[in-house]
C-alpha positions in Angstrom: 0.0 0.0 0.0 1.2 3.5 -0.8 1.8 4.4 2.8 4.6 2.0 3.2 8.1 3.0 2.2 8.5 3.1 -1.5 11.8 2.5 -3.1 11.8 4.1 -6.6 8.6 2.6 -8.2 8.4 -0.2 -5.8 5.8 -0.1 -2.9 7.5 -2.3 -0.4 7.9 -3.0 3.4 10.4 -0.7 4.6 8.5 2.5 5.1 6.5 4.2 7.8 5.4 1.9 10.6 2.0 2.5 12.1 1.0 1.7 15.7 0.9 -2.1 16.5 -2.7 -2.9 16.9 -3.7 -5.3 19.6 -7.3 -4.2 20.0 -9.8 -6.1 17.8 -12.3 -4.3 15.7 -15.9 -5.0 15.8 -17.0 -8.3 14.0 -17.9 -6.5 10.8 -14.2 -5.8 10.5 -14.8 -2.1 10.4 -13.6 0.0 13.3 -16.2 2.2 14.9 -16.2 5.0 17.3 -19.8 5.2 18.3 -19.9 2.1 20.6 -17.8 -0.9 21.5 -14.1 -0.7 21.8 -13.7 3.1 22.2 -16.6 5.1 23.4 -17.9 2.5 25.9 -14.6 2.0 27.6 -13.3 3.3 30.9 -10.0 3.1 32.7 -6.9 5.0 32.8 -6.2 7.8 30.3 -3.2 6.2 28.7 -5.1 3.1 28.0 -8.0 5.1 26.3 -5.3 7.0 24.3 -3.8 3.7 23.2 -7.0 2.4 21.9 -8.0 5.6 20.1 -4.4 5.6 18.6 -4.8 2.0 17.4 -8.1 2.8 15.8 -6.5 5.8 14.1 -4.0 3.4 12.6 -6.7 1.2 11.3 -8.4 4.3 9.6 -5.1 5.4 8.2 -4.3 2.1 6.6 -7.8 2.2 5.0 -7.2 5.7 3.7 -9.9 7.3 6.0 -7.7 10.1 7.1 -10.5 12.4 8.4 -11.6 9.8 10.9 -8.1 8.9 11.8 -7.6 12.6 12.8 -10.8 12.4 14.8 -9.5 9.4 16.8 -6.2 10.9 17.3 -7.8 14.0 18.8 -9.7 11.8 21.1 -6.4 10.0 22.0 -4.7 13.2 22.9 -7.6 14.5 24.8 -7.5 11.3 26.9 -3.8 11.6 27.5 -1.8 14.6 25.9 1.5 12.9 26.7 0.8 9.7 24.8 3.8 9.8 22.4 2.5 7.2 19.8 -0.6 9.3 19.2 1.6 12.2 18.2 3.8 10.0 15.9 0.4 8.8 14.3 -0.5 12.5 13.8 2.7 12.8 11.9 2.0 10.0 9.6 -1.5 11.3 8.8 -0.4 14.9 8.2 2.4 13.5 6.1 -0.1 11.8 4.0 -2.1 15.0 3.8 1.1 16.9 2.7 0.8 19.1 5.8 4.5 19.2 6.2 4.7 21.7 9.0 2.1 19.8 11.1 3.7 16.5 10.4 7.1 17.8 11.6 5.6 19.3 14.8 3.8 16.1 15.6 6.8 13.8 15.1 9.1 16.2 17.2 6.5 16.5 19.8 6.3 12.7 20.0 10.1 12.3 20.1 10.3 14.9 23.0 8.3 12.5 25.0 9.8 9.2 23.9 13.2 10.0 22.3 14.2 6.3 22.2 11.1 4.9 20.6 12.3 3.2 17.5 9.1 3.5 15.4 8.8 7.3 16.1 12.6 7.6 15.1 12.0 5.6 12.0 8.9 7.4 10.8 10.5 10.8 11.5 13.6 9.7 9.5 11.3 8.8 6.6 9.7 12.1 6.7 12.9 13.9 6.7 14.0 11.7 3.7 10.9 12.6 1.7 11.6 16.3 2.5 15.2 16.2 1.0 16.9 16.0 4.4 18.5 12.7 3.8 21.6 13.2 5.9 19.5 14.2 8.9 17.2 11.3 8.2 19.9 8.7 8.5 20.7 9.7 12.0 17.1 8.9 13.0 17.2 5.6 11.2 20.4 4.7 13.1 18.8 5.8 16.4 15.9 3.5 15.7 18.1 0.4 15.1 20.2 1.1 18.3 17.1 0.2 20.2 17.6 -3.4 21.3 13.8 -3.9 21.6 13.2 -2.8 18.0 11.6 -5.6 16.0 12.1 -4.5 12.5 15.7 -3.0 12.3 16.1 -4.2 8.8 13.4 -1.8 7.7 15.4 1.1 8.9 18.6 -0.1 7.3 16.7 -0.3 4.0 15.3 3.1 4.4 18.8 4.5 5.1 19.9 2.8 1.9 17.2 4.5 -0.1 18.1 7.9 1.5 21.8 7.3 0.7 20.9 6.5 -3.0 19.2 9.9 -3.2 22.4 11.5 -2.2 24.3 9.3 -4.7 26.2 7.7 -2.0 26.3 4.3 -3.5 28.8 2.7 -1.1 26.9 3.7 1.9 23.6 2.5 0.3 25.2 -0.8 -0.6 26.2 -1.4 3.1 22.8 -0.4 4.4 21.0 -2.9 2.0 23.4 -5.6 3.0 22.7 -5.0 6.7 19.1 -5.2 5.9 19.3 -8.5 4.1 21.5 -9.9 6.8 18.5 -9.3 9.2 15.9 -10.3 6.7 16.9 -12.1 3.5 13.4 -11.2 2.1 13.6 -7.5 2.6 11.9 -6.3 -0.6 13.3 -2.8 -1.0 16.9 -4.1 -0.4 16.6 -7.0 -2.9 15.6 -4.6 -5.8 17.9 -1.7 -4.9 21.0 -3.8 -4.3 19.9 -5.6 -7.4 20.2 -2.2 -9.3 23.5 -1.5 -7.7 25.0 -4.8 -8.7 23.7 -4.3 -12.3 25.6 -1.0 -12.5 28.7 -2.8 -11.0 28.3 -5.4 -13.9 27.7 -8.1 -11.4 24.9 -9.5 -13.4 24.7 -12.9 -11.8 24.2 -11.5 -8.3 21.7 -9.0 -9.7 19.8 -11.9 -11.2 19.8 -13.8 -7.9 18.4 -10.6 -6.1 15.7 -9.6 -8.5 14.6 -13.1 -9.1 14.0 -13.6 -5.4 12.0 -10.4 -5.2 9.9 -11.5 -8.3 9.2 -14.8 -6.5 8.2 -13.2 -3.2 5.6 -10.7 -4.6 4.0 -9.7 -7.7 6.6 -8.1 -10.0 6.6 -4.4 -10.4 7.6 -2.5 -13.4 10.9 -1.7 -11.9 11.8 -5.3 -11.0 10.6 -6.6 -14.4 12.7 -4.1 -16.1 15.8 -4.8 -14.1 15.4 -8.6 -14.5 14.8 -8.0 -18.3 18.0 -6.0 -18.6 20.0 -8.5 -16.5 19.0 -11.4 -18.8 19.9 -9.2 -21.8 23.3 -8.7 -20.4 23.7 -12.4 -19.7 22.5 -13.4 -23.1 19.4 -15.3 -22.2 17.2 -14.2 -25.0 14.2 -16.5 -24.1 14.2 -15.1 -20.5 14.5 -11.6 -21.9 11.6 -12.1 -24.4 9.4 -13.6 -21.4 10.1 -10.6 -19.2 9.3 -8.2 -22.1 6.0 -10.0 -22.5 5.2 -9.7 -18.9 6.1 -6.0 -18.8 3.9 -5.4 -21.9 0.9 -7.3 -20.4 1.0 -6.1 -16.8 2.3 -2.5 -17.2 1.7 -1.2 -20.8 1.5 2.4 -19.5 4.7 2.3 -17.4 7.9 4.3 -17.9 9.8 1.1 -18.1 7.7 -0.3 -21.0 8.1 2.9 -22.8 11.9 2.5 -22.4 11.7 -1.0 -23.7 9.9 0.3 -26.8 12.5 2.9 -27.4 15.3 0.3 -26.8 16.8 2.4 -24.0 18.3 -0.5 -21.9 20.9 1.5 -20.0 
C-alpha cells in the first residue's frame, strides 16, 4: 500500500510504521467510534489514548484520514502525553502533505519518547521525503540502536534509499546488505541492491536478487525491467523475451515499458 516505504517505483515493506494494533475491531471488520471498543470504555487515560491511537492506525491504513484525525484528537484529549498518538498524527499529516504539522507532531512525540524506534524511523522517513537525507539517516540509526526494535532491517533499508538519493552508492550498498542480513526477504533491499549490482556489472548477483523479489511478490515495473536488462546482459534471449511480454501485459503504461519500446536499456 502506498503509505508503506516506496523505493523508486516499488511499494515495499520498509516504510512508515503504524502503531501495532492489539485491539480487535468489531465483528464486521470495520472500526467504529460510536460504541464498543472506544466510546464505551473506561479506565486510565493512557489506555484510552492507546485504543484511540490503534483505531486511528486502522483508519489510516484504510485511507480514511479524516476519521483517523478524529480518533487521534480523542487520544490526545485522553492523554496529551501519549507519544504514539503524536507520531500517528505525523503520519496522517504527512499523507495529507501538511509538512509543518507533520514535523511538529513527530518532534512532539520524540520529545516525550526519544528512544522510541518507530517514532525515530517514521520521522527519519519524513525527513528523507523532504530532502533532508543526511539528517534522516541519523534517526534511522537511532531506531536500530534500540535493542527492543523488532524491524531494524526496515530502517537499514530506508537508510539505503536515502543514501541513494544523495548518490552515496557505497553507503547505500552497506545499508542494504545489513538489511538483508537481518531479513533475507527485505523487498526494498533486494531490488535496490540488485540495481547497484547491475551498475557494477555483477549480473549474476543482480539476477539472484531480482529473481528472489519477483518470486516473493507480484513483480513491479521496476523489478521486471531490471530482470529483463539482466537477462539481456547475460545473453538469455528466451528469458528476456518472457520478461518483455510480462512487462507489456502487466504494465503497458509504465515508464519502463516505454523505455523497452525505445530500446533504452541503459
